SEGUDO-167364 format. One line per 8 residues: number of its first residue (from 1); their letters; for each residue x, y, z of C-alpha. Coordinates in nm, 4 decimals. Example, Ala and Ser with C-alpha at 12.3 -4.5 7.8 and 13.67 -1.06 7.14 Angstrom:
REM residues 2
1) AS) 1.2300,-0.4500,0.7800 ~ 1.3670,-0.1060,0.7140 $
***
This chain:
REM residues 436
1) MVDLNKVT) -8.2614,1.8767,0.2653 ~ -8.0505,2.0229,0.5302 ~ -7.7513,2.2629,0.4031 ~ -7.4845,2.1751,0.6086 ~ -7.2548,2.4756,0.5243 ~ -7.5050,2.6836,0.6994 ~ -7.5245,2.4663,1.0221 ~ -7.1495,2.4776,0.9880 $
9) IGVLCGIA) -7.1716,2.8415,1.0461 ~ -7.4077,2.8439,1.3079 ~ -7.2438,2.5812,1.5060 ~ -6.9251,2.7090,1.4767 ~ -7.0263,3.0848,1.5335 ~ -7.1911,2.9581,1.8392 ~ -6.8983,2.7693,1.9960 ~ -6.7187,3.0930,1.9697 $
17) GGVVAGVG) -6.9680,3.3062,2.0973 ~ -7.0636,3.0440,2.3772 ~ -6.6704,3.0347,2.4888 ~ -6.6015,3.3910,2.5055 ~ -6.9481,3.4250,2.7076 ~ -6.8091,3.1704,2.9245 ~ -6.4948,3.3654,3.0037 ~ -6.7026,3.6950,3.1221 $
25) ARISMRGV) -6.9249,3.4201,3.3243 ~ -6.6384,3.3196,3.5076 ~ -6.5178,3.6696,3.5581 ~ -6.8966,3.7338,3.6850 ~ -6.9035,3.4158,3.9050 ~ -6.5892,3.5979,4.0629 ~ -6.7476,3.9331,4.1062 ~ -7.0614,3.7407,4.2804 $
33) ALAANIPP) -6.7999,3.6034,4.5185 ~ -6.6693,3.9601,4.5741 ~ -6.9803,4.0987,4.6290 ~ -7.1226,3.8470,4.8646 ~ -6.8146,3.8330,5.0530 ~ -6.7690,3.4540,4.9730 ~ -6.3641,3.3538,4.9621 ~ -6.3301,3.2958,4.5872 $
41) SFSIGGTL) -6.2060,3.0044,4.4628 ~ -6.0421,2.8718,4.1339 ~ -5.9931,2.5332,3.9744 ~ -5.8477,2.4672,3.6194 ~ -6.1253,2.1521,3.5753 ~ -6.4093,2.3946,3.6953 ~ -6.3008,2.6962,3.4480 ~ -6.2728,2.4104,3.1656 $
49) AILVFGAI) -6.6555,2.3095,3.2815 ~ -6.7756,2.6415,3.2406 ~ -6.6083,2.7313,2.9081 ~ -6.7359,2.3572,2.7906 ~ -7.0720,2.4323,2.8892 ~ -7.0542,2.7678,2.7408 ~ -6.9773,2.6407,2.4380 ~ -7.2231,2.3687,2.4105 $
57) LGIPFGLL) -7.5074,2.6002,2.5266 ~ -7.4087,2.8679,2.2187 ~ -7.4587,2.5963,1.9392 ~ -7.8156,2.6052,1.9852 ~ -7.8291,2.9995,2.0035 ~ -7.5617,3.0537,1.6878 ~ -7.7900,2.7868,1.5067 ~ -8.0884,3.0341,1.5944 $
65) FVAVRPRL) -7.8832,3.3206,1.4931 ~ -7.8202,3.2205,1.1284 ~ -8.1323,3.1428,1.0983 ~ -8.3213,3.4569,1.2231 ~ -8.0263,3.6959,1.1161 ~ -8.1701,3.8228,0.7318 ~ -8.4734,3.9042,0.9347 ~ -8.3036,4.1379,1.1935 $
73) PGSRWRGL) -8.2489,4.5031,1.1154 ~ -7.8902,4.6749,1.0386 ~ -7.6437,4.4472,0.8969 ~ -7.4081,4.5695,1.1444 ~ -7.6252,4.5674,1.4451 ~ -7.7782,4.2250,1.3922 ~ -7.5301,4.0467,1.6770 ~ -7.6338,4.3450,1.9112 $
81) IFGVVLVL) -8.0091,4.3383,1.8443 ~ -7.9743,3.9246,1.9154 ~ -7.7993,3.9745,2.2594 ~ -8.0284,4.2619,2.3883 ~ -8.3128,3.9933,2.2982 ~ -8.1351,3.7026,2.4898 ~ -8.1175,3.9434,2.8013 ~ -8.4710,4.0397,2.8209 $
89) VFVVPPFL) -8.5195,3.6700,2.7694 ~ -8.3018,3.4843,2.9864 ~ -8.1199,3.7157,3.2458 ~ -8.3760,3.9588,3.3282 ~ -8.6825,3.7433,3.4477 ~ -8.4451,3.5697,3.6912 ~ -8.3614,3.8722,3.8317 ~ -8.6461,4.1046,3.8387 $
97) LIRPEGEL) -8.9529,3.8540,3.7821 ~ -8.8358,3.5645,3.9758 ~ -8.6521,3.5464,4.3125 ~ -8.2712,3.4534,4.2376 ~ -8.1756,3.0926,4.3853 ~ -7.8298,2.9741,4.6034 ~ -7.5208,3.2364,4.5849 ~ -7.6918,3.4809,4.3584 $
105) ALLPPLTG) -8.0122,3.5285,4.6086 ~ -7.7125,3.7114,4.8380 ~ -7.6964,3.9640,4.5659 ~ -7.9614,4.3273,4.4929 ~ -8.1101,4.2026,4.1887 ~ -7.9701,4.5050,4.0009 ~ -7.6370,4.3887,4.1002 ~ -7.6749,4.0602,3.9942 $
113) LSLFAPLP) -7.8278,4.1875,3.6449 ~ -7.5752,4.4269,3.5989 ~ -7.2791,4.1452,3.6303 ~ -7.4784,3.8943,3.4039 ~ -7.6811,4.1023,3.1594 ~ -7.3399,4.1837,2.9293 ~ -7.3192,3.8254,2.8364 ~ -7.5686,3.7723,2.6067 $
121) IIYGVVTQ) -7.4857,4.1169,2.4422 ~ -7.1146,3.9929,2.4009 ~ -7.2414,3.6639,2.2836 ~ -7.4395,3.8188,2.0105 ~ -7.1696,4.0287,1.8777 ~ -6.8629,3.7854,1.9163 ~ -7.1522,3.5374,1.6827 ~ -7.2048,3.8290,1.4681 $
129) AAAERLER) -6.8341,3.8685,1.4033 ~ -6.7741,3.4801,1.3883 ~ -7.0699,3.4463,1.1455 ~ -6.9786,3.7147,0.8821 ~ -6.6108,3.5586,0.8486 ~ -6.7043,3.2140,0.8213 ~ -6.9707,3.2762,0.5681 ~ -6.6683,3.4460,0.3165 $
137) KYQPADRR) -6.5387,3.0983,0.4002 ~ -6.7983,2.8463,0.3368 ~ -7.0704,3.0284,0.1236 ~ -6.7964,3.0045,-0.1895 ~ -6.7616,2.6073,-0.0825 ~ -6.9587,2.3176,-0.2615 ~ -7.2862,2.3049,-0.1584 ~ -7.3243,2.0108,0.1296 $
145) SVRAVWFA) -7.6639,1.8782,0.2338 ~ -7.8073,1.5749,0.3885 ~ -8.1848,1.4691,0.4016 ~ -8.3309,1.6165,0.7278 ~ -8.4333,1.2547,0.8606 ~ -8.0568,1.1579,0.8966 ~ -8.0086,1.5113,1.0273 ~ -8.2366,1.4305,1.2987 $
153) LFGLALIV) -8.1188,1.1301,1.3785 ~ -7.7785,1.2785,1.4026 ~ -7.8593,1.5707,1.6272 ~ -8.0386,1.3043,1.8570 ~ -7.7926,1.0614,1.9311 ~ -7.5625,1.3649,1.9445 ~ -7.7986,1.4819,2.2237 ~ -7.8232,1.1835,2.4087 $
161) GLIGYSSY) -7.4357,1.1160,2.3683 ~ -7.3690,1.4327,2.5405 ~ -7.6037,1.3690,2.8059 ~ -7.5229,1.0611,2.8938 ~ -7.1052,1.1669,2.9127 ~ -7.1627,1.4308,3.0877 ~ -7.2418,1.2026,3.4137 ~ -6.8603,1.1469,3.4686 $
169) FESSPFPS) -6.8129,1.5103,3.5777 ~ -6.9676,1.4257,3.9366 ~ -6.8695,1.0620,3.9466 ~ -6.5230,0.9383,4.1270 ~ -6.2627,1.0203,3.8763 ~ -6.0110,0.7029,3.8720 ~ -6.0390,0.3261,3.9738 ~ -5.9356,0.2946,4.3254 $
177) AVEKALRE) -5.6012,0.1459,4.2553 ~ -5.5290,0.4629,4.1186 ~ -5.6837,0.6889,4.3605 ~ -5.4863,0.4974,4.6218 ~ -5.1367,0.5198,4.4151 ~ -5.2213,0.9504,4.3484 ~ -5.2527,0.9517,4.7515 ~ -4.9160,0.7352,4.8245 $
185) IGVPFRAS) -4.7610,0.9865,4.6236 ~ -4.8806,1.3075,4.7701 ~ -5.1155,1.4303,4.4738 ~ -5.4052,1.6122,4.6477 ~ -5.7459,1.5207,4.5073 ~ -5.8551,1.8084,4.3641 ~ -5.5563,1.8121,4.1225 ~ -5.5949,1.4299,4.0207 $
193) RGVNTGIL) -6.0100,1.5544,3.9672 ~ -5.9169,1.8536,3.7620 ~ -5.6660,1.6570,3.5379 ~ -5.9739,1.4184,3.5077 ~ -6.1425,1.7131,3.4367 ~ -5.9153,1.7968,3.1899 ~ -5.9237,1.4514,2.9958 ~ -6.2667,1.4092,2.9628 $
201) ITFAIAYF) -6.3626,1.7241,2.8137 ~ -6.0531,1.6636,2.5680 ~ -6.1894,1.3641,2.4655 ~ -6.5653,1.4910,2.4652 ~ -6.4248,1.7487,2.2114 ~ -6.1926,1.5000,1.9738 ~ -6.4729,1.1981,1.9492 ~ -6.7978,1.3957,1.9569 $
209) GTCALIFW) -6.6520,1.6447,1.6843 ~ -6.4464,1.3967,1.5079 ~ -6.8111,1.1949,1.4408 ~ -6.9762,1.5433,1.3413 ~ -6.6750,1.5928,1.0682 ~ -6.7230,1.2289,0.9550 ~ -7.0830,1.3504,0.8851 ~ -7.0450,1.6570,0.7356 $
217) RGSRTRMA) -6.7697,1.5582,0.5142 ~ -6.9280,1.2379,0.4055 ~ -7.2952,1.3818,0.3423 ~ -7.2750,1.2287,-0.0233 ~ -7.2271,0.8635,0.0809 ~ -7.4870,0.6706,0.2990 ~ -7.1997,0.4573,0.4145 ~ -7.0021,0.7743,0.5661 $
225) TFAALALL) -7.3450,0.8713,0.6970 ~ -7.4160,0.5540,0.8908 ~ -7.0163,0.5369,1.0148 ~ -7.1319,0.8364,1.2153 ~ -7.4666,0.7457,1.3193 ~ -7.3006,0.4167,1.4599 ~ -7.0039,0.5790,1.6670 ~ -7.2557,0.8238,1.8017 $
233) AFAGAFFN) -7.4970,0.5539,1.8860 ~ -7.2299,0.3802,2.0180 ~ -7.1231,0.6552,2.2575 ~ -7.5058,0.7388,2.3404 ~ -7.5304,0.3841,2.5034 ~ -7.2094,0.2969,2.6590 ~ -7.0216,0.6060,2.7342 ~ -7.2236,0.6941,3.0486 $
241) RNGILGGI) -7.2902,0.6033,3.4232 ~ -7.6495,0.5935,3.5011 ~ -7.8490,0.4643,3.1702 ~ -7.8888,0.6885,2.8773 ~ -8.1044,0.9525,3.0261 ~ -8.0421,0.8919,3.3923 ~ -8.1962,0.6856,3.6998 ~ -8.5355,0.7446,3.5652 $
249) MTGLPAAR) -8.4665,0.4493,3.3023 ~ -8.4340,0.1955,3.6041 ~ -8.7695,0.2370,3.7281 ~ -9.0147,0.2162,3.3825 ~ -9.0387,-0.1236,3.2255 ~ -9.0863,0.0248,2.9174 ~ -8.8159,0.2864,2.9256 ~ -8.5922,-0.0002,3.0357 $
257) LLVALVQA) -8.6530,-0.1786,2.7134 ~ -8.6326,0.0972,2.5091 ~ -8.2783,0.1623,2.6520 ~ -8.1927,-0.2070,2.6031 ~ -8.2937,-0.1576,2.2186 ~ -8.1136,0.1099,2.1875 ~ -7.7638,-0.0347,2.3524 ~ -7.8240,-0.3419,2.1377 $
265) VALGSMVL) -7.8391,-0.1446,1.8368 ~ -7.5831,0.0663,1.9139 ~ -7.3101,-0.2914,1.9730 ~ -7.4654,-0.4267,1.6846 ~ -7.4167,-0.1022,1.4617 ~ -7.0407,-0.0943,1.5556 ~ -7.0145,-0.4522,1.4797 ~ -7.1745,-0.3942,1.1185 $
273) LFFLFPDG) -6.9495,-0.0955,1.0758 ~ -6.6000,-0.2925,1.1190 ~ -6.7508,-0.5372,0.8643 ~ -6.9102,-0.3221,0.6060 ~ -6.6234,-0.0505,0.6387 ~ -6.5524,0.1422,0.3983 ~ -6.7977,0.0638,0.0651 ~ -7.0960,-0.1169,0.2779 $
281) RFAPRWMR) -7.0321,-0.4578,0.1353 ~ -6.8916,-0.7696,0.2774 ~ -6.5649,-0.9289,0.1959 ~ -6.5189,-1.2141,0.1944 ~ -6.9000,-1.2713,0.1497 ~ -6.9247,-1.5479,0.4277 ~ -6.8561,-1.2331,0.6764 ~ -7.2226,-1.1627,0.6299 $
289) PLAGVGFA) -7.3790,-1.4561,0.8403 ~ -7.1160,-1.3624,1.0963 ~ -7.2088,-1.0373,1.1328 ~ -7.5800,-1.1251,1.1425 ~ -7.4990,-1.3261,1.4416 ~ -7.3311,-1.0649,1.6048 ~ -7.6161,-0.8374,1.6026 ~ -7.8542,-1.1081,1.7213 $
297) WSLLWFLR) -7.6488,-1.1805,1.9945 ~ -7.6299,-0.7998,2.1321 ~ -7.9966,-0.8056,2.1152 ~ -7.9897,-1.1116,2.3014 ~ -7.7895,-1.0193,2.5593 ~ -7.9501,-0.6310,2.5904 ~ -8.3197,-0.7348,2.5474 ~ -8.2878,-1.0710,2.7340 $
305) PLPGSRLD) -8.5680,-1.2620,2.5998 ~ -8.4909,-1.5629,2.8320 ~ -8.3522,-1.4321,3.1446 ~ -8.1887,-1.6971,3.3738 ~ -8.1830,-1.9868,3.0911 ~ -7.8538,-2.0605,2.9462 ~ -7.8981,-1.8254,2.6497 ~ -7.9324,-1.5411,2.9032 $
313) PETWPELL) -7.5444,-1.3939,2.8550 ~ -7.5940,-1.1926,3.1835 ~ -7.5327,-1.5855,3.3453 ~ -7.2309,-1.6400,3.1587 ~ -6.9045,-1.5356,3.3525 ~ -6.7892,-1.2079,3.2769 ~ -6.4556,-1.3336,3.0993 ~ -6.6861,-1.5609,2.8210 $
321) RLMVVVGF) -6.8655,-1.2440,2.7573 ~ -6.5911,-1.0367,2.7107 ~ -6.4590,-1.3161,2.4738 ~ -6.7705,-1.2808,2.2854 ~ -6.7507,-0.9232,2.2350 ~ -6.3912,-0.9131,2.1158 ~ -6.4343,-1.2096,1.9375 ~ -6.6646,-1.0359,1.7128 $
329) FAAGVLAQ) -6.4863,-0.7126,1.7012 ~ -6.1816,-0.9497,1.6287 ~ -6.3461,-1.0779,1.3219 ~ -6.4294,-0.7264,1.2041 ~ -6.0742,-0.6717,1.2192 ~ -6.0017,-0.9737,1.0004 ~ -6.2412,-0.8740,0.7643 ~ -6.0945,-0.5371,0.7122 $
337) VYRYRRVS) -5.6861,-0.6894,0.7142 ~ -5.8823,-0.9746,0.4196 ~ -6.0023,-0.7023,0.2491 ~ -5.6762,-0.4895,0.2633 ~ -5.4703,-0.7062,0.1210 ~ -5.6915,-0.9199,-0.1331 ~ -5.9872,-0.6931,-0.2497 ~ -5.8790,-0.3256,-0.2463 $
345) TPQQRRQT) -5.6723,-0.1712,-0.5074 ~ -5.3591,-0.0031,-0.4199 ~ -5.5401,0.3328,-0.4202 ~ -5.7867,0.1860,-0.2130 ~ -5.5464,0.0697,0.0154 ~ -5.4319,0.4550,0.0726 ~ -5.7598,0.5250,0.1140 ~ -5.8248,0.3010,0.3799 $
353) KWAVAGIS) -5.4514,0.2447,0.5498 ~ -5.5361,0.4910,0.8604 ~ -5.8729,0.3884,0.9741 ~ -5.7676,-0.0108,0.9336 ~ -5.4661,0.0632,1.1492 ~ -5.6812,0.2685,1.3762 ~ -5.9970,0.0107,1.3953 ~ -5.7318,-0.2871,1.4777 $
361) TAVLGFAL) -5.5410,-0.1152,1.7366 ~ -5.8684,0.0013,1.9013 ~ -6.0249,-0.3513,1.9179 ~ -5.6401,-0.4564,2.0773 ~ -5.6433,-0.1901,2.3133 ~ -6.0029,-0.3093,2.4242 ~ -5.8661,-0.6657,2.4660 ~ -5.6045,-0.5582,2.7267 $
369) IGGSLMLI) -5.7928,-0.2873,2.9316 ~ -6.0799,-0.5822,2.9464 ~ -5.8021,-0.8638,3.0423 ~ -5.6283,-0.6503,3.2881 ~ -5.9741,-0.5744,3.4590 ~ -6.0175,-0.9400,3.4747 ~ -5.6618,-1.0085,3.6210 ~ -5.6496,-0.6736,3.8250 $
377) PEFEVTRP) -5.9953,-0.6124,4.0079 ~ -5.8964,-0.2532,4.1704 ~ -5.8173,-0.1021,3.8473 ~ -6.2127,-0.1285,3.7519 ~ -6.4148,0.1861,3.8290 ~ -6.7745,0.1817,4.0110 ~ -6.9778,0.0825,3.7104 ~ -7.2543,-0.1511,3.6858 $
385) SGVSAFFV) -7.1484,-0.4948,3.5274 ~ -7.1362,-0.6227,3.1745 ~ -6.9533,-0.5015,2.8526 ~ -7.0201,-0.1371,3.0337 ~ -6.7874,-0.1722,3.2623 ~ -6.5291,-0.1448,3.0100 ~ -6.6157,0.2170,2.8319 ~ -6.5440,0.4224,3.1296 $
393) FSIYLLPW) -6.3466,0.7209,3.2326 ~ -6.0217,0.8311,3.0865 ~ -5.7577,0.5803,2.9566 ~ -6.0472,0.3226,2.9511 ~ -6.2251,0.5487,2.6489 ~ -5.9053,0.6056,2.4757 ~ -5.9171,0.3283,2.2266 ~ -6.2817,0.4098,2.1199 $
401) LLVPLSIA) -6.1197,0.7231,2.0191 ~ -5.8999,0.5726,1.7461 ~ -6.2023,0.4860,1.5229 ~ -6.3383,0.8056,1.4425 ~ -5.9857,0.9606,1.4381 ~ -5.8355,0.7301,1.1943 ~ -6.1483,0.7719,0.9650 ~ -6.1470,1.1032,0.9332 $
409) ISMRRCRL) -5.7803,1.1238,0.8736 ~ -5.8341,0.8815,0.5860 ~ -6.1158,1.1420,0.4593 ~ -5.9036,1.4629,0.5344 ~ -5.5896,1.2871,0.3935 ~ -5.6553,1.0226,0.1576 ~ -6.0312,1.1475,0.0218 ~ -6.1576,0.8289,0.1738 $
417) WETDMFFE) -6.5663,0.8373,0.0237 ~ -6.5135,1.1183,-0.2210 ~ -6.2803,0.9369,-0.5126 ~ -6.2919,0.5870,-0.6610 ~ -6.4899,0.3122,-0.5236 ~ -6.6100,0.5317,-0.2515 ~ -6.7780,0.8030,-0.5049 ~ -7.0942,0.7274,-0.7168 $
425) EERPGHPA) -7.0579,0.9304,-0.9464 ~ -6.7179,0.7765,-1.0510 ~ -6.8426,0.3975,-0.9937 ~ -7.0986,0.3454,-1.2562 ~ -7.3230,0.0404,-1.1948 ~ -7.3221,0.0689,-0.7840 ~ -7.6314,-0.0687,-0.6298 ~ -7.8448,0.1994,-0.5564 $
433) EFRP) -7.8725,0.1163,-0.1787 ~ -7.5283,0.3481,-0.1786 ~ -7.6407,0.6429,-0.3873 ~ -7.6097,0.9392,-0.2056 $
***
């Protein structure tokens, strides 16, 4: 079992240290420019990207620090010792043992070392302070744990999702119609790209952070764990521009098959989530075969066992594929409305009202965006054909943020999956497959 309280402390203190170190890295880069006589430049988007990169990079080291902290000498000096070790391992070799590359090659090694060596030390000190503060908050809290296999799957899905999502930052930020409008009103490309970068970063923090919150708060129930994994798998499969792990996936037949399988399972899991939410049961029961058809259709679409035939969805018109995808999700929304009106008790309605509203709005937004792209092709960004064309960039991503956000609100404000029919201890006789 994995103690999620300790994981939370490691993640949060790593983010805190990474952000502070990212600020220091931005200052050090300005020092590199001045020392190398390079005209300094500043952009909001670039600065945000550095801070986000620092936060992401700080997470694994934060987890490592929490793991090794009890074994480090001196309770007050553990963060400093950890930072010095990071300097010796990651900063000294590039400057003194390996020839630097890029702009760093223009600096004397000792100058570069003096600019960047303080960053890991600052990281260690900040991480230590944050860990001490967080321990006072989370150690007295109820123990939250999850099986190692679920934690490993969540971590893998999160890494794949972040890798795929990062491909957006090197791409054209807006559709051609939007770029043309921005040029006509005199908005510089650099400014529009900075805005787009800010939107992408905000979305990433909100979406992946909310999925992590659902996984953490719902660790006692398998349905909550499934919801978090389904949302992350969906992001890993579709929130990217170059395949799940980049262009190499298009060159290997086995890898292409694996990617297609992940995409099929991701889309099918989202369909199942809409049908099964919130207790893991189908209501009405005749929705069970329809959900099975939806999952089978996603396998047929992405695996393409009969390429070129009438059963190959890739040969269908784009509008027909869109209607099928929207139809399955709309059926899930109808199932949620039926459950809300006919099956749920008043308390259960209060627990699910936010989630049902968010899921319904997301499907409506997806349908409107997909229909708009059919009518106005100029609003489509450069992207492979298929359903992936509708899961891209800024406003195209926003409807899907409503799904995890609304679930998290229901968990936070209405104790979803903690009371009544959603918590095993208060439901004697509940089917064993849903026990935490």
